[in-house]
Legacy VTK file of the C-alpha trace (Angstrom):
# vtk DataFile Version 3.0
C-alpha trace
ASCII
DATASET POLYDATA
POINTS 380 float
3.395 1.700 25.996
0.993 -1.230 25.580
0.242 -3.555 22.684
-3.176 -5.168 22.723
-4.325 -7.964 20.441
-8.083 -8.116 19.863
-10.115 -10.898 18.198
-13.680 -10.339 17.004
-15.943 -12.976 15.426
-19.614 -13.535 14.693
-19.666 -17.244 15.532
-23.016 -18.214 13.956
-23.478 -20.890 16.622
-27.202 -21.642 16.763
-28.073 -24.945 18.434
-29.802 -27.447 16.087
-29.624 -25.020 13.131
-26.000 -24.055 12.466
-23.987 -26.478 10.358
-21.174 -28.370 12.145
-21.603 -26.088 15.145
-19.801 -28.170 17.777
-16.889 -28.804 15.461
-16.544 -25.095 14.755
-16.798 -24.111 18.429
-13.986 -26.529 19.216
-11.948 -25.131 16.320
-12.455 -21.555 17.544
-11.309 -22.564 21.033
-8.173 -24.282 19.715
-7.275 -21.265 17.571
-7.720 -18.807 20.430
-5.486 -20.906 22.676
-2.751 -20.999 20.035
-2.921 -17.328 19.032
-3.029 -15.895 22.559
-5.102 -12.779 21.983
-5.587 -10.359 24.883
-9.303 -9.787 24.276
-11.855 -11.937 22.463
-15.244 -10.526 21.446
-17.838 -13.011 20.154
-21.373 -12.689 18.799
-24.067 -15.262 17.966
-23.008 -17.698 20.666
-26.692 -18.441 21.168
-26.182 -21.504 23.344
-24.873 -21.032 26.881
-23.573 -24.586 26.658
-21.303 -23.487 23.789
-20.094 -20.597 25.949
-19.433 -22.991 28.835
-17.507 -25.326 26.511
-15.378 -22.426 25.283
-14.844 -21.207 28.840
-13.646 -24.657 29.938
-11.320 -24.937 26.940
-9.918 -21.402 27.331
-9.774 -21.223 31.107
-5.967 -21.343 31.285
-5.464 -18.658 28.627
-8.477 -16.472 29.370
-9.279 -16.718 33.085
-11.865 -13.923 32.899
-15.027 -13.972 30.797
-18.625 -12.819 30.753
-21.773 -13.954 28.910
-24.536 -11.392 28.337
-28.074 -12.747 28.742
-30.934 -11.013 26.949
-34.213 -11.624 25.130
-35.843 -15.020 24.668
-32.897 -16.947 23.229
-30.099 -14.709 24.531
-28.032 -11.875 23.083
-25.311 -14.255 21.845
-22.665 -11.821 23.137
-19.669 -12.809 25.248
-16.168 -11.570 26.042
-13.022 -13.451 27.063
-10.134 -11.545 28.627
-6.641 -12.241 29.918
-7.114 -9.379 32.377
-9.488 -9.020 35.359
-12.991 -7.777 34.549
-13.876 -4.956 36.937
-17.492 -4.413 35.926
-20.097 -5.380 33.325
-23.341 -3.929 32.037
-25.895 -4.801 29.337
-28.164 -2.383 27.476
-30.971 -3.828 25.344
-32.025 -1.787 22.315
-35.547 -0.373 22.430
-36.326 -1.362 18.810
-35.378 -4.758 17.417
-37.589 -6.007 14.613
-40.913 -7.780 14.914
-41.879 -10.888 16.923
-44.161 -12.142 14.125
-41.251 -12.243 11.627
-40.307 -15.715 12.816
-38.078 -16.436 9.798
-35.733 -13.620 10.851
-35.753 -14.089 14.612
-33.827 -10.938 15.601
-36.555 -9.890 18.032
-36.156 -13.112 20.023
-32.421 -12.498 20.455
-32.967 -9.236 22.330
-30.225 -7.385 20.432
-28.057 -5.485 22.893
-24.678 -3.935 23.621
-22.549 -5.438 26.363
-19.956 -3.431 28.301
-16.916 -4.820 30.097
-14.566 -2.579 32.058
-11.002 -3.719 32.653
-7.694 -2.170 33.650
-4.492 -3.124 31.844
-1.144 -1.680 32.981
-2.984 1.096 34.768
-5.045 1.981 31.665
-8.837 1.784 32.008
-10.538 0.142 29.019
-14.236 0.250 28.204
-14.852 -2.690 25.879
-18.177 -2.899 24.042
-19.520 -5.843 22.062
-22.731 -5.688 20.045
-24.778 -7.204 17.233
-27.255 -4.951 15.403
-30.357 -6.030 13.483
-29.646 -7.812 10.188
-30.391 -6.200 6.821
-31.905 -9.144 4.860
-32.779 -7.036 1.770
-30.709 -4.012 0.826
-33.058 -2.818 -1.938
-36.087 -2.747 0.359
-34.735 -2.670 3.898
-37.734 -2.658 6.240
-35.418 -2.768 9.258
-33.283 0.278 8.393
-35.145 2.602 10.830
-34.720 0.071 13.634
-31.005 -0.366 12.879
-30.515 3.412 12.798
-32.188 3.774 16.193
-29.928 0.985 17.479
-26.857 2.789 16.100
-27.976 5.998 17.814
-28.631 4.249 21.131
-25.252 2.501 20.845
-23.535 5.847 20.261
-25.367 7.416 23.207
-24.562 4.456 25.445
-20.847 4.682 24.592
-20.747 8.460 25.127
-22.439 8.293 28.514
-20.563 5.287 29.921
-17.024 5.988 28.680
-16.283 9.286 30.419
-14.042 7.626 33.021
-12.235 5.387 30.506
-8.836 5.972 28.945
-9.428 3.790 25.882
-12.686 2.727 24.227
-13.008 -0.410 22.059
-16.101 -1.527 20.156
-16.313 -4.817 18.320
-19.155 -6.646 16.678
-21.409 -7.359 13.749
-22.946 -3.973 12.964
-24.748 -5.255 9.836
-23.916 -2.008 8.012
-21.549 -1.204 5.165
-18.737 1.284 5.949
-20.462 4.202 4.169
-23.977 3.521 5.463
-25.624 6.337 7.370
-25.730 4.284 10.590
-21.955 3.800 10.635
-21.379 7.470 9.872
-23.779 8.420 12.658
-22.095 6.092 15.150
-18.561 7.198 14.328
-19.448 10.880 14.010
-21.196 11.006 17.378
-18.611 8.971 19.318
-15.347 9.816 17.519
-14.520 6.119 17.101
-11.932 5.181 14.486
-12.077 2.228 12.126
-9.170 -0.205 12.423
-9.406 -1.022 8.710
-8.978 2.628 7.700
-6.275 3.330 10.287
-4.224 0.102 10.137
-0.549 0.436 9.234
-0.550 -3.107 7.860
-3.468 -5.140 6.572
-3.696 -8.800 5.636
-6.808 -10.689 4.645
-9.855 -10.392 2.388
-9.846 -7.600 -0.165
-11.330 -4.366 1.203
-11.516 -6.007 4.618
-14.698 -7.899 3.695
-16.043 -10.172 6.414
-18.888 -11.773 4.442
-17.402 -13.298 1.288
-18.819 -15.535 -1.505
-16.099 -18.176 -1.138
-17.227 -18.998 2.423
-19.179 -22.270 2.184
-21.673 -21.151 4.872
-22.552 -17.857 3.163
-25.861 -17.501 1.328
-24.526 -16.661 -2.127
-27.739 -15.009 -3.376
-27.398 -12.247 -0.754
-23.966 -11.300 -2.115
-24.801 -11.218 -5.841
-24.563 -7.384 -5.995
-21.207 -7.580 -4.184
-18.847 -10.002 -5.988
-15.994 -9.351 -3.519
-18.210 -9.538 -0.453
-19.183 -6.952 2.156
-17.635 -5.568 5.338
-20.128 -5.548 8.216
-17.931 -6.667 11.172
-15.789 -4.036 12.839
-13.279 -3.225 15.539
-13.539 0.489 16.327
-11.489 2.403 18.884
-10.592 5.770 20.347
-8.369 7.180 23.071
-9.420 9.863 25.494
-7.172 12.701 26.675
-3.692 11.687 27.792
-3.492 8.652 25.487
-3.103 7.800 21.829
-4.044 4.569 20.088
-2.748 3.348 16.744
-3.717 0.225 14.841
-0.446 -1.449 13.931
-1.956 -4.446 12.149
-5.349 -5.697 11.046
-6.050 -9.199 9.751
-9.087 -11.165 8.662
-9.502 -14.857 8.079
-9.964 -15.777 4.424
-12.349 -18.703 4.266
-11.488 -22.144 5.598
-9.560 -22.452 8.840
-5.908 -23.581 8.524
-5.730 -27.307 7.783
-9.549 -27.684 7.785
-12.276 -27.965 5.170
-14.607 -25.517 6.960
-14.341 -21.892 8.112
-14.874 -20.745 11.701
-18.220 -19.195 10.782
-20.199 -17.681 7.922
-18.392 -14.435 8.868
-14.653 -13.869 8.721
-12.887 -13.065 11.980
-11.312 -9.627 12.479
-8.013 -9.431 14.402
-6.367 -6.137 15.383
-3.104 -5.220 17.114
-3.388 -1.869 18.870
-0.532 0.253 20.197
-1.515 2.432 23.190
0.695 5.188 24.552
0.434 7.750 27.310
0.733 11.073 25.570
-1.009 14.386 24.944
-4.492 14.922 23.615
-5.694 12.309 21.139
-5.739 13.604 17.608
-9.064 14.017 15.853
-11.111 16.094 13.466
-11.487 19.791 14.241
-14.745 20.557 16.067
-16.106 22.771 13.272
-15.546 20.121 10.581
-16.908 17.323 12.760
-19.991 19.354 13.694
-20.831 20.217 10.093
-20.477 16.605 8.985
-22.542 15.379 11.933
-25.425 17.759 11.137
-25.747 16.251 7.654
-25.553 12.684 8.981
-28.163 13.309 11.695
-30.484 14.944 9.145
-30.160 11.921 6.857
-30.754 9.527 9.763
-33.812 11.483 10.948
-35.294 11.281 7.449
-34.915 7.478 7.356
-36.317 7.095 10.874
-39.231 9.335 9.858
-40.059 6.889 7.065
-40.043 4.053 9.593
-42.209 6.062 11.993
-44.883 6.620 9.366
-44.817 2.908 8.458
-45.250 1.986 12.137
-48.167 4.408 12.436
-49.848 2.829 9.393
-49.366 -0.656 10.847
-50.806 0.486 14.160
-53.858 1.963 12.388
-54.395 -1.232 10.375
-54.139 -3.386 13.504
-56.552 -1.118 15.384
-59.062 -1.228 12.538
-58.819 -5.025 12.425
-59.455 -5.211 16.184
-62.518 -2.931 15.897
-63.973 -5.025 13.057
-63.466 -8.245 15.042
-65.157 -6.634 18.048
-68.116 -5.543 15.904
-68.458 -9.091 14.567
-68.554 -10.429 18.125
-71.195 -7.863 19.087
-73.335 -8.840 16.081
-73.087 -12.484 17.105
-74.030 -11.583 20.663
-77.094 -9.678 19.403
-78.071 -12.631 17.205
-77.707 -15.034 20.148
-79.783 -12.764 22.419
-82.447 -12.490 19.719
-82.702 -16.265 19.600
-83.078 -16.447 23.394
-85.696 -13.704 23.482
-87.663 -15.267 20.567
-87.980 -18.447 22.669
-89.424 -20.720 19.977
-87.518 -19.110 17.124
-84.862 -21.342 15.614
-81.195 -20.390 15.325
-80.763 -18.926 11.787
-77.233 -20.366 11.534
-75.916 -23.875 12.233
-74.557 -23.971 15.787
-71.148 -25.329 14.706
-70.623 -22.554 12.124
-71.827 -19.953 14.624
-69.356 -21.204 17.261
-66.428 -21.382 14.800
-67.130 -17.835 13.652
-67.133 -16.666 17.273
-63.799 -18.361 17.997
-62.360 -16.875 14.806
-63.503 -13.376 15.792
-62.012 -13.769 19.281
-58.711 -14.959 17.801
-58.562 -12.025 15.378
-59.436 -9.610 18.187
-56.632 -10.890 20.428
-54.091 -10.970 17.599
-54.985 -7.499 16.339
-54.949 -6.052 19.855
-51.483 -7.521 20.409
-50.268 -6.003 17.127
-51.796 -2.642 18.032
-50.017 -2.602 21.396
-46.702 -3.684 19.836
-46.788 -1.005 17.129
-47.867 1.581 19.699
-44.684 0.761 21.638
-42.703 0.895 18.377
-44.076 4.356 17.560
LINES 1 381
380 0 1 2 3 4 5 6 7 8 9 10 11 12 13 14 15 16 17 18 19 20 21 22 23 24 25 26 27 28 29 30 31 32 33 34 35 36 37 38 39 40 41 42 43 44 45 46 47 48 49 50 51 52 53 54 55 56 57 58 59 60 61 62 63 64 65 66 67 68 69 70 71 72 73 74 75 76 77 78 79 80 81 82 83 84 85 86 87 88 89 90 91 92 93 94 95 96 97 98 99 100 101 102 103 104 105 106 107 108 109 110 111 112 113 114 115 116 117 118 119 120 121 122 123 124 125 126 127 128 129 130 131 132 133 134 135 136 137 138 139 140 141 142 143 144 145 146 147 148 149 150 151 152 153 154 155 156 157 158 159 160 161 162 163 164 165 166 167 168 169 170 171 172 173 174 175 176 177 178 179 180 181 182 183 184 185 186 187 188 189 190 191 192 193 194 195 196 197 198 199 200 201 202 203 204 205 206 207 208 209 210 211 212 213 214 215 216 217 218 219 220 221 222 223 224 225 226 227 228 229 230 231 232 233 234 235 236 237 238 239 240 241 242 243 244 245 246 247 248 249 250 251 252 253 254 255 256 257 258 259 260 261 262 263 264 265 266 267 268 269 270 271 272 273 274 275 276 277 278 279 280 281 282 283 284 285 286 287 288 289 290 291 292 293 294 295 296 297 298 299 300 301 302 303 304 305 306 307 308 309 310 311 312 313 314 315 316 317 318 319 320 321 322 323 324 325 326 327 328 329 330 331 332 333 334 335 336 337 338 339 340 341 342 343 344 345 346 347 348 349 350 351 352 353 354 355 356 357 358 359 360 361 362 363 364 365 366 367 368 369 370 371 372 373 374 375 376 377 378 379
């Protein structure tokens, strides 16, 4: 019998951009030291200096930790553990937004899933931490196909790397509501259970919401359709044969940190107490029921990804056409320049400055369009 306490938080710690970042990082470290969780899963720790500060503060309580590096600015993922880390691995998702959408920035983070393997009381744990692409606009979600592909790759990664594990844990900001097709695909394909649905006791925000209007760092306009907030941060789990896992308690923070005027982050933390026992086969849905449900979910997911595929093909065609037009413009300018040279005494029909600026513009468009064409070809 083993009781495991797990802490999961999207820290929203972006250097130079996040409000009161250093103060919040220090507050998170103090809270983790006091609470004494067994495992801590963090996302959006974009600065390695913040990770180093946390590691120094938590060294006595959490002697083992790992920071996952990815993308241009880093994955933001890290894990702290009271137990030895036996192995680690990082898988970067093949689709992750667009580099030219600078205001969103997901592409630069190199969204990934990190794996840590540890053994506790003879039980092998595969612990996964991830952060999927943000939604930004629910009514017209241009990133839904990318997030669905990420959910599928996450499910595949868990299935193929957890065969030797006894217990599987997944924590992170999945940026999906509980009934979204991506969550249903992930849970249906892996058999993972939701701590909120399975918890014997729950304490925290209503409906387990982790993005709530009362949080002073939350963008209120994004939550107008959801007056209570939304639940997009999860701790999911499952036991393999010979073990059972039950969620005894689940808690969330509820706004400001105790005794402070600020919360830990714009997201609420999720804290679960899991009870693991050696036993018979883990209970689950019957294969026939699970298979039938999964067929419907996969069909729905394929339809959404098909929409994204056609959009990517249109963008690739538009970029290719733009590149061809820019190339034709350059060729016309080259012909005009050669005509001037061949005519010897003939004067240049256009002012030299305008002619040169037009050439530079055409070259710039050609390079930009070619880059877009290659990017969308990879996306397709």
